[in-house]
BAPA-14553 format. One record per residue: z, x, y of N, C-alpha, C, O in turn; residue in three letters; chain. Coordinates in steps of 0.2 Angstrom, whole numbers, plus 5000, padded with zeros to 4 digits. Layout:
BAPA-14553
SITE  n.w  n.u  n.v  ca.w  ca.u  ca.v  c.w  c.u  c.v  o.w  o.u  o.v  type  mol
SITE  Z  X  Y  Z  X  Y  Z  X  Y  Z  X  Y  ALA  A
...
END
This chain:
BAPA-14553
SITE  n.w  n.u  n.v  ca.w  ca.u  ca.v  c.w  c.u  c.v  o.w  o.u  o.v  type  mol
SITE  5649  5512  5552  5648  5513  5543  5649  5520  5539  5653  5521  5535  MET  A
SITE  5643  5524  5543  5640  5531  5541  5647  5534  5541  5648  5538  5537  ALA  A
SITE  5650  5532  5546  5656  5539  5550  5660  5538  5544  5663  5543  5544  ASP  A
SITE  5663  5533  5539  5667  5531  5536  5666  5533  5529  5670  5535  5525  GLU  A
SITE  5658  5534  5529  5655  5538  5520  5653  5547  5522  5649  5550  5519  LEU  A
SITE  5656  5548  5526  5655  5556  5528  5658  5557  5520  5662  5554  5516  PHE  A
SITE  5655  5563  5518  5659  5567  5511  5662  5573  5513  5661  5576  5519  VAL  A
SITE  5666  5574  5510  5673  5580  5510  5671  5586  5511  5669  5590  5506  ASP  A
SITE  5671  5587  5518  5670  5595  5523  5671  5600  5517  5669  5605  5518  GLN  A
SITE  5673  5600  5512  5675  5606  5508  5673  5607  5503  5675  5611  5499  ASP  A
SITE  5666  5601  5501  5660  5602  5497  5656  5609  5498  5653  5610  5504  GLU  A
SITE  5656  5611  5493  5651  5618  5497  5645  5617  5499  5641  5614  5496  VAL  A
SITE  5644  5620  5504  5637  5621  5507  5631  5619  5503  5627  5614  5504  GLU  A
SITE  5629  5623  5497  5622  5623  5495  5622  5617  5492  5617  5616  5488  GLY  A
SITE  5626  5613  5492  5627  5604  5485  5626  5599  5490  5629  5598  5495  THR  A
SITE  5620  5597  5487  5616  5590  5488  5622  5586  5494  5620  5583  5500  ALA  A
SITE  5629  5587  5492  5633  5584  5497  5635  5586  5503  5636  5583  5509  SER  A
SITE  5634  5591  5502  5633  5597  5509  5630  5596  5514  5631  5597  5520  GLY  A
SITE  5623  5594  5509  5616  5595  5512  5617  5586  5516  5617  5585  5522  VAL  A
SITE  5618  5583  5513  5618  5576  5516  5626  5574  5523  5627  5569  5526  TRP  A
SITE  5629  5578  5523  5635  5581  5526  5633  5582  5533  5635  5580  5539  SER  A
SITE  5629  5587  5531  5624  5590  5539  5618  5586  5540  5616  5587  5546  ARG  A
SITE  5616  5582  5536  5612  5578  5539  5615  5572  5544  5612  5570  5548  MET  A
SITE  5620  5570  5542  5623  5565  5543  5627  5566  5550  5629  5562  5555  LEU  A
SITE  5630  5575  5550  5632  5576  5558  5627  5576  5563  5628  5574  5569  ALA  A
SITE  5619  5577  5560  5615  5577  5565  5613  5573  5566  5608  5573  5570  GLY  A
SITE  5615  5566  5564  5612  5559  5565  5617  5557  5571  5616  5555  5577  ASN  A
SITE  5623  5559  5568  5630  5557  5575  5628  5560  5580  5626  5557  5585  ARG  A
SITE  5628  5567  5581  5622  5569  5589  5618  5564  5592  5619  5561  5597  ARG  A
SITE  5613  5564  5587  5608  5560  5590  5609  5552  5591  5606  5549  5595  PHE  A
SITE  5613  5550  5588  5617  5543  5590  5622  5543  5596  5623  5538  5600  ALA  A
SITE  5625  5548  5596  5628  5551  5603  5625  5552  5607  5627  5549  5613  GLU  A
SITE  5618  5556  5608  5614  5555  5615  5615  5565  5615  5614  5569  5620  GLY  A
SITE  5616  5568  5609  5619  5575  5609  5616  5582  5608  5617  5588  5609  LYS  A
SITE  5611  5576  5604  5606  5581  5600  5606  5589  5602  5606  5591  5608  PRO  A
SITE  5607  5595  5597  5604  5601  5598  5599  5605  5597  5599  5611  5599  GLU  A
SITE  5594  5600  5593  5586  5603  5593  5585  5610  5590  5582  5615  5593  HIS  A
SITE  5591  5609  5582  5589  5616  5579  5584  5619  5579  5579  5615  5581  PRO  A
SITE  5582  5626  5578  5576  5628  5574  5570  5625  5577  5567  5621  5573  ASN  A
SITE  5569  5625  5579  5563  5620  5583  5558  5627  5589  5553  5625  5592  ARG  A
SITE  5560  5633  5589  5560  5637  5593  5551  5641  5590  5548  5639  5585  GLY  A
SITE  5550  5645  5595  5544  5649  5593  5546  5655  5586  5541  5657  5582  ALA  A
SITE  5552  5658  5586  5554  5663  5580  5555  5655  5576  5550  5653  5574  GLU  A
SITE  5559  5651  5575  5559  5647  5567  5553  5647  5564  5551  5649  5559  ALA  A
SITE  5547  5643  5570  5539  5642  5568  5537  5646  5563  5536  5645  5557  ARG  A
SITE  5537  5654  5568  5533  5659  5565  5535  5661  5559  5531  5664  5556  GLU  A
SITE  5545  5660  5557  5546  5662  5553  5545  5658  5546  5548  5660  5541  ALA  A
SITE  5541  5651  5547  5540  5648  5541  5531  5648  5539  5527  5644  5535  LEU  A
SITE  5529  5652  5542  5521  5652  5542  5519  5654  5533  5514  5652  5530  VAL  A
SITE  5525  5657  5531  5522  5657  5522  5526  5655  5519  5524  5657  5513  ASP  A
SITE  5531  5651  5519  5536  5648  5516  5541  5643  5519  5543  5642  5525  THR  A
SITE  5543  5638  5514  5548  5634  5517  5552  5631  5512  5549  5627  5508  HIS  A
SITE  5560  5631  5511  5563  5629  5507  5569  5621  5510  5575  5621  5512  ALA  A
SITE  5563  5616  5509  5568  5611  5514  5573  5610  5511  5574  5613  5506  PRO  A
SITE  5579  5606  5514  5585  5603  5512  5585  5599  5505  5587  5601  5499  GLU  A
SITE  5583  5594  5509  5582  5588  5508  5573  5585  5509  5568  5586  5512  ALA  A
SITE  5573  5581  5504  5566  5576  5503  5568  5569  5506  5574  5567  5505  ALA  A
SITE  5565  5567  5509  5564  5558  5513  5560  5554  5512  5555  5556  5515  ILE  A
SITE  5560  5550  5510  5555  5544  5510  5556  5538  5514  5559  5534  5512  LEU  A
SITE  5554  5537  5518  5556  5533  5525  5549  5529  5526  5544  5530  5525  SER  A
SITE  5552  5524  5530  5544  5519  5534  5542  5523  5538  5545  5528  5541  CYS  A
SITE  5537  5521  5539  5530  5523  5543  5533  5522  5550  5531  5527  5554  SER  A
SITE  5537  5517  5553  5538  5516  5560  5539  5519  5565  5545  5521  5566  ASP  A
SITE  5535  5521  5570  5534  5523  5575  5543  5525  5579  5546  5529  5582  ALA  A
SITE  5544  5521  5576  5554  5522  5579  5557  5526  5574  5563  5529  5576  ARG  A
SITE  5554  5528  5569  5561  5532  5565  5557  5537  5562  5553  5537  5557  VAL  A
SITE  5560  5542  5566  5556  5549  5563  5561  5551  5561  5566  5550  5565  SER  A
SITE  5562  5554  5555  5569  5556  5551  5571  5564  5554  5576  5566  5554  PRO  A
SITE  5565  5568  5556  5567  5575  5560  5571  5573  5566  5576  5577  5568  ASP  A
SITE  5568  5568  5569  5574  5566  5577  5580  5563  5574  5586  5565  5576  ILE  A
SITE  5580  5559  5571  5584  5556  5571  5592  5557  5566  5597  5555  5566  ILE  A
SITE  5587  5563  5562  5594  5569  5557  5595  5575  5562  5599  5580  5560  PHE  A
SITE  5593  5576  5570  5591  5582  5573  5591  5587  5568  5596  5590  5566  ASP  A
SITE  5585  5588  5564  5585  5592  5559  5578  5597  5564  5575  5596  5569  ALA  A
SITE  5578  5604  5560  5574  5606  5565  5569  5608  5560  5569  5605  5554  GLY  A
SITE  5563  5614  5560  5556  5613  5557  5558  5617  5550  5563  5621  5550  ILE  A
SITE  5554  5614  5545  5556  5615  5539  5562  5613  5536  5564  5616  5531  GLY  A
SITE  5564  5610  5537  5572  5608  5536  5571  5602  5531  5574  5602  5526  ASP  A
SITE  5567  5596  5533  5565  5591  5529  5561  5591  5526  5556  5592  5530  LEU  A
SITE  5560  5590  5520  5552  5587  5518  5551  5579  5519  5556  5575  5517  PHE  A
SITE  5546  5576  5521  5546  5568  5524  5540  5565  5521  5534  5567  5522  THR  A
SITE  5540  5560  5517  5535  5555  5514  5536  5550  5519  5542  5548  5520  VAL  A
SITE  5533  5548  5521  5532  5540  5526  5525  5536  5523  5519  5538  5523  ARG  A
SITE  5528  5530  5521  5522  5523  5522  5527  5519  5525  5532  5520  5527  THR  A
SITE  5523  5513  5525  5524  5507  5529  5529  5505  5522  5528  5505  5516  ALA  A
SITE  5536  5502  5525  5539  5500  5521  5543  5505  5516  5545  5503  5511  GLY  A
SITE  5543  5511  5518  5545  5514  5512  5542  5515  5505  5544  5518  5500  GLN  A
SITE  5535  5510  5505  5531  5508  5497  5530  5516  5495  5530  5521  5497  VAL  A
SITE  5529  5512  5487  5530  5519  5483  5523  5518  5480  5521  5513  5477  ILE  A
SITE  5517  5525  5480  5511  5523  5477  5510  5527  5473  5516  5526  5471  ASP  A
SITE  5508  5533  5468  5507  5538  5463  5506  5546  5469  5508  5551  5468  ASP  A
SITE  5503  5545  5474  5503  5550  5479  5511  5550  5481  5514  5555  5481  ALA  A
SITE  5514  5545  5484  5522  5548  5483  5525  5549  5481  5530  5552  5482  VAL  A
SITE  5524  5546  5474  5527  5550  5469  5526  5557  5468  5531  5561  5467  ILE  A
SITE  5521  5559  5468  5517  5567  5467  5518  5571  5472  5516  5577  5471  ALA  A
SITE  5521  5568  5478  5523  5573  5484  5530  5573  5483  5533  5578  5485  SER  A
SITE  5535  5568  5480  5541  5568  5479  5544  5572  5471  5550  5574  5470  LEU  A
SITE  5541  5573  5468  5540  5577  5464  5539  5583  5465  5541  5587  5460  GLU  A
SITE  5536  5586  5470  5534  5591  5472  5539  5594  5476  5539  5600  5476  TYR  A
SITE  5542  5591  5479  5549  5594  5482  5554  5594  5477  5559  5597  5477  ALA  A
SITE  5553  5590  5472  5561  5591  5468  5560  5598  5462  5564  5603  5461  VAL  A
SITE  5551  5596  5459  5552  5603  5456  5550  5612  5457  5551  5617  5454  ASP  A
SITE  5547  5610  5463  5541  5615  5468  5547  5620  5473  5547  5626  5474  VAL  A
SITE  5551  5615  5477  5553  5618  5483  5562  5617  5480  5566  5620  5483  LEU  A
SITE  5562  5613  5474  5568  5613  5474  5574  5610  5477  5580  5611  5476  GLY  A
SITE  5571  5604  5481  5576  5601  5484  5583  5598  5480  5583  5597  5474  VAL  A
SITE  5588  5598  5483  5594  5596  5480  5597  5587  5482  5602  5585  5480  ARG  A
SITE  5592  5584  5486  5593  5578  5490  5588  5576  5492  5584  5579  5495  LEU  A
SITE  5589  5568  5489  5583  5564  5492  5582  5556  5493  5581  5552  5488  LEU  A
SITE  5582  5554  5500  5583  5551  5504  5579  5545  5504  5573  5546  5505  VAL  A
SITE  5581  5538  5504  5578  5533  5501  5579  5529  5511  5585  5526  5512  VAL  A
SITE  5575  5528  5516  5577  5527  5522  5574  5521  5524  5568  5520  5524  LEU  A
SITE  5579  5514  5525  5574  5510  5526  5579  5510  5535  5583  5514  5537  GLY  A
SITE  5574  5503  5538  5578  5501  5544  5578  5495  5547  5576  5490  5545  HIS  A
SITE  5580  5495  5553  5583  5486  5554  5574  5485  5557  5569  5488  5560  GLN  A
SITE  5576  5478  5556  5569  5476  5560  5563  5478  5557  5559  5479  5562  ASN  A
SITE  5561  5479  5552  5557  5482  5548  5549  5477  5549  5549  5471  5548  CYS  A
SITE  5545  5480  5550  5539  5477  5552  5536  5473  5543  5534  5467  5542  GLY  A
SITE  5537  5478  5539  5534  5478  5532  5537  5470  5529  5533  5466  5529  ALA  A
SITE  5547  5470  5528  5548  5466  5528  5546  5461  5530  5545  5457  5526  ILE  A
SITE  5545  5462  5538  5543  5456  5541  5540  5452  5538  5542  5446  5536  LYS  A
SITE  5532  5455  5536  5528  5451  5535  5526  5450  5529  5522  5446  5527  GLN  A
SITE  5530  5455  5522  5532  5450  5517  5534  5445  5517  5532  5441  5513  ALA  A
SITE  5540  5444  5522  5544  5439  5522  5540  5431  5523  5541  5426  5520  SER  A
SITE  5535  5432  5528  5530  5427  5529  5525  5426  5523  5523  5420  5521  LYS  A
SITE  5523  5431  5521  5519  5431  5514  5525  5426  5509  5526  5420  5511  GLU  A
SITE  5528  5428  5506  5533  5425  5503  5535  5419  5503  5536  5416  5498  TYR  A
SITE  5535  5417  5511  5538  5408  5512  5531  5405  5510  5531  5401  5506  GLU  A
SITE  5524  5408  5515  5518  5403  5514  5518  5404  5505  5519  5398  5502  ALA  A
SITE  5517  5409  5503  5519  5408  5493  5522  5402  5491  5519  5397  5489  LEU  A
SITE  5530  5402  5494  5533  5396  5491  5529  5390  5493  5528  5386  5489  LEU  A
SITE  5528  5389  5500  5527  5383  5502  5520  5381  5498  5519  5375  5497  HIS  A
SITE  5515  5386  5496  5510  5383  5491  5512  5382  5486  5507  5381  5482  GLU  A
SITE  5518  5383  5484  5519  5381  5476  5519  5374  5476  5515  5370  5474  LEU  A
SITE  5525  5373  5480  5531  5368  5483  5529  5360  5484  5532  5355  5483  THR  A
SITE  5522  5363  5488  5517  5359  5493  5519  5351  5489  5522  5346  5492  ALA  A
SITE  5517  5351  5485  5515  5345  5480  5522  5343  5475  5523  5339  5471  ASP  A
SITE  5526  5345  5478  5530  5344  5471  5535  5337  5474  5537  5338  5480  ALA  A
SITE  5536  5333  5472  5540  5324  5472  5547  5326  5475  5548  5325  5480  GLU  A
SITE  5552  5331  5468  5558  5331  5469  5561  5336  5469  5556  5341  5468  ASP  A
SITE  5567  5339  5470  5570  5346  5468  5568  5350  5461  5566  5356  5461  SER  A
SITE  5569  5345  5456  5565  5347  5450  5558  5350  5448  5556  5354  5445  LEU  A
SITE  5555  5345  5453  5549  5348  5452  5547  5354  5456  5542  5358  5454  MET  A
SITE  5550  5355  5460  5549  5360  5464  5551  5366  5462  5549  5372  5464  ALA  A
SITE  5557  5365  5457  5562  5373  5452  5556  5372  5448  5555  5377  5446  ALA  A
SITE  5553  5368  5447  5550  5370  5439  5542  5374  5443  5540  5380  5440  ASP  A
SITE  5540  5371  5449  5531  5376  5453  5533  5380  5453  5529  5384  5453  SER  A
SITE  5541  5384  5454  5541  5390  5458  5545  5395  5449  5546  5401  5450  ILE  A
SITE  5545  5393  5445  5550  5397  5438  5543  5402  5438  5546  5407  5439  SER  A
SITE  5539  5404  5438  5534  5410  5438  5532  5416  5445  5529  5421  5445  ASP  A
SITE  5536  5413  5451  5535  5414  5455  5534  5422  5456  5529  5424  5459  ILE  A
SITE  5540  5427  5452  5539  5432  5453  5534  5435  5447  5536  5440  5445  ASP  A
SITE  5529  5431  5444  5521  5432  5442  5520  5432  5447  5521  5436  5451  GLU  A
SITE  5517  5426  5449  5513  5426  5453  5516  5432  5460  5512  5435  5463  ARG  A
SITE  5522  5435  5463  5522  5439  5467  5518  5447  5465  5514  5450  5468  ILE  A
SITE  5520  5448  5460  5515  5454  5454  5509  5452  5456  5506  5457  5459  CYS  A
SITE  5506  5446  5456  5500  5445  5453  5495  5447  5461  5490  5450  5461  ASP  A
SITE  5500  5445  5466  5496  5446  5473  5489  5450  5474  5490  5455  5470  SER  A
SITE  5485  5451  5477  5481  5453  5481  5485  5461  5486  5484  5467  5485  ASP  A
SITE  5488  5457  5490  5494  5461  5496  5499  5466  5492  5504  5465  5488  SER  A
SITE  5496  5471  5494  5504  5478  5491  5508  5476  5493  5513  5476  5490  ILE  A
SITE  5509  5471  5501  5515  5470  5504  5519  5467  5498  5524  5469  5496  MET  A
SITE  5514  5459  5497  5517  5455  5492  5519  5460  5485  5524  5458  5482  MET  A
SITE  5516  5465  5483  5520  5466  5475  5524  5470  5478  5529  5469  5474  ARG  A
SITE  5525  5472  5481  5531  5477  5484  5537  5476  5487  5543  5475  5486  THR  A
SITE  5534  5476  5492  5543  5472  5496  5541  5463  5495  5546  5460  5496  VAL  A
SITE  5536  5461  5495  5540  5456  5493  5540  5453  5487  5537  5447  5485  GLY  A
SITE  5543  5458  5481  5544  5456  5475  5552  5458  5476  5556  5455  5473  PHE  A
SITE  5555  5463  5482  5561  5467  5483  5565  5459  5487  5570  5456  5484  SER  A
SITE  5561  5456  5491  5563  5450  5496  5565  5441  5489  5570  5437  5489  ILE  A
SITE  5559  5442  5485  5563  5437  5479  5568  5440  5476  5573  5436  5475  TRP  A
SITE  5569  5443  5475  5575  5448  5472  5582  5446  5475  5586  5443  5471  GLN  A
SITE  5583  5447  5482  5586  5445  5485  5588  5439  5488  5593  5437  5491  ALA  A
SITE  5582  5435  5485  5585  5427  5487  5589  5425  5479  5594  5421  5478  HIS  A
SITE  5586  5428  5474  5589  5428  5468  5597  5429  5467  5601  5427  5463  GLU  A
SITE  5598  5433  5472  5606  5435  5473  5607  5430  5479  5612  5431  5482  SER  A
SITE  5605  5427  5480  5608  5420  5486  5608  5428  5495  5609  5426  5501  GLU  A
SITE  5606  5431  5494  5602  5435  5501  5599  5433  5505  5593  5433  5502  LEU  A
SITE  5598  5432  5512  5594  5427  5515  5595  5431  5523  5593  5429  5528  GLU  A
SITE  5597  5435  5524  5594  5439  5529  5590  5444  5531  5589  5447  5526  SER  A
SITE  5589  5447  5536  5582  5451  5535  5587  5460  5534  5584  5465  5533  ALA  A
SITE  5592  5459  5535  5595  5464  5535  5596  5465  5526  5595  5470  5523  GLU  A
SITE  5598  5458  5524  5599  5459  5516  5595  5463  5513  5597  5467  5509  ASP  A
SITE  5588  5459  5515  5583  5461  5512  5578  5468  5512  5574  5470  5508  PHE  A
SITE  5581  5472  5517  5580  5480  5519  5585  5482  5515  5583  5487  5511  GLU  A
SITE  5591  5480  5515  5597  5483  5510  5593  5485  5501  5592  5490  5497  ARG  A
SITE  5591  5477  5500  5589  5477  5493  5582  5480  5492  5580  5481  5486  VAL  A
SITE  5578  5481  5497  5572  5483  5495  5573  5491  5495  5570  5494  5490  HIS  A
SITE  5578  5494  5500  5578  5502  5498  5583  5503  5492  5585  5509  5491  ILE  A
SITE  5585  5498  5488  5590  5498  5480  5585  5499  5477  5584  5505  5474  ALA  A
SITE  5578  5493  5477  5572  5494  5474  5570  5499  5470  5568  5500  5465  ARG  A
SITE  5569  5503  5478  5562  5508  5478  5566  5512  5476  5562  5516  5473  THR  A
SITE  5572  5515  5474  5576  5519  5474  5574  5519  5464  5571  5523  5460  ILE  A
SITE  5577  5512  5463  5575  5511  5454  5568  5512  5452  5566  5514  5447  GLU  A
SITE  5565  5510  5457  5557  5511  5456  5554  5518  5454  5551  5520  5450  GLN  A
SITE  5557  5523  5460  5558  5531  5459  5560  5533  5454  5557  5538  5451  LEU  A
SITE  5565  5531  5452  5568  5535  5443  5564  5531  5440  5560  5535  5436  VAL  A
SITE  5562  5524  5439  5557  5523  5434  5551  5527  5431  5549  5528  5425  GLU  A
SITE  5548  5529  5439  5542  5527  5436  5542  5537  5435  5537  5539  5432  ARG  A
SITE  5547  5542  5438  5545  5549  5438  5549  5550  5434  5555  5548  5435  SER  A
SITE  5547  5554  5426  5551  5559  5423  5553  5565  5425  5557  5568  5421  GLU  A
SITE  5550  5567  5431  5555  5574  5434  5559  5573  5438  5563  5577  5438  VAL  A
SITE  5560  5566  5442  5566  5565  5447  5572  5563  5442  5578  5564  5443  ILE  A
SITE  5570  5558  5436  5574  5560  5430  5577  5564  5424  5582  5563  5420  GLN  A
SITE  5574  5568  5426  5575  5574  5423  5582  5578  5427  5587  5581  5425  HIS  A
SITE  5579  5577  5434  5581  5583  5438  5588  5579  5440  5591  5581  5444  ALA  A
SITE  5590  5571  5438  5594  5568  5439  5601  5569  5433  5607  5569  5434  LEU  A
SITE  5597  5570  5426  5601  5569  5423  5603  5578  5420  5607  5579  5415  ALA  A
SITE  5600  5585  5425  5603  5590  5426  5607  5594  5431  5608  5600  5432  GLU  A
SITE  5608  5586  5435  5613  5588  5440  5610  5591  5446  5614  5593  5450  ASP  A
SITE  5603  5592  5447  5600  5596  5450  5598  5591  5455  5594  5594  5457  ARG  A
SITE  5599  5587  5458  5596  5581  5461  5603  5576  5463  5608  5576  5460  LEU  A
SITE  5604  5572  5467  5605  5566  5472  5603  5562  5475  5601  5564  5481  MET  A
SITE  5602  5556  5473  5598  5551  5479  5602  5545  5478  5605  5542  5474  ILE  A
SITE  5599  5545  5487  5605  5541  5491  5602  5537  5496  5597  5539  5500  THR  A
SITE  5604  5529  5496  5599  5526  5498  5603  5524  5508  5609  5523  5510  GLY  A
SITE  5598  5524  5512  5601  5522  5520  5596  5519  5522  5590  5518  5521  ALA  A
SITE  5602  5516  5529  5596  5512  5532  5599  5511  5542  5603  5509  5545  ARG  A
SITE  5592  5516  5543  5592  5516  5551  5593  5510  5555  5590  5505  5555  TYR  A
SITE  5599  5512  5560  5599  5506  5564  5598  5506  5571  5601  5508  5575  GLN  A
SITE  5593  5503  5571  5587  5502  5578  5590  5504  5587  5589  5508  5592  LEU  A
SITE  5596  5500  5586  5601  5497  5591  5605  5504  5593  5606  5507  5598  ASP  A
SITE  5607  5506  5586  5613  5511  5591  5611  5517  5587  5616  5522  5587  SER  A
SITE  5605  5518  5584  5603  5527  5582  5606  5528  5576  5604  5533  5573  GLY  A
SITE  5612  5524  5574  5616  5526  5567  5612  5525  5560  5608  5521  5560  LYS  A
SITE  5613  5529  5556  5611  5530  5551  5618  5527  5546  5623  5530  5545  VAL  A
SITE  5616  5520  5542  5622  5516  5537  5621  5519  5530  5616  5521  5528  GLU  A
SITE  5626  5521  5528  5624  5524  5521  5626  5519  5515  5632  5518  5515  VAL  A
SITE  5622  5516  5512  5623  5512  5508  5625  5513  5501  5624  5519  5500  LEU  A
SITE  5628  5511  5498  5632  5509  5489  5629  5505  5487  5628  5500  5489  SER  A
SITE  5627  5507  5479  5625  5501  5477  5630  5501  5469  5629  5496  5466  PHE  A
END
């Protein structure tokens, strides 16, 4: 799927589209088992002691199998990476990404989820447990429907941060009659992008001024390929 969505190679190299094209080319090398490991030697390291100018910022899951620098076959200083379980955002994440956009001047922000995400699995379990708790005493489908009418509020009030964040994405997926783990992962990526834009004036302004492009992607553990998402 990623191959089908490569941007036109005639795009100006300095643009966000050009950056994304190079990253996807790096991922293709990685997936094919032909990584070049660019700019990872002593000379590259020493050149970046005093400054760095990454081309893109990535918000990704902390999963040990999902290392952006490796799966995009990038070098030292190429990517500004922020990682949390389930790519969950908080004030520290937003501040870090704002720094990348406003101070470092990155042109591209990628929200990267992945196949078989443990945070999605955990939030799914918590969501199903809440659903069971709310409907356990219902005598028919009408009572069951009434008992979960405020489930979104229950999710937002949960003590579990995974439930409040990833769990809410799972609820949204169910509301759209999407039921698979892959669906949950894609919906959560889309919702994370929405949350970043809603919560950050810096990101809002950069988008409005055409200084930034945001894209969603999902890493496939089995193939090594990055699936480019369109919303």
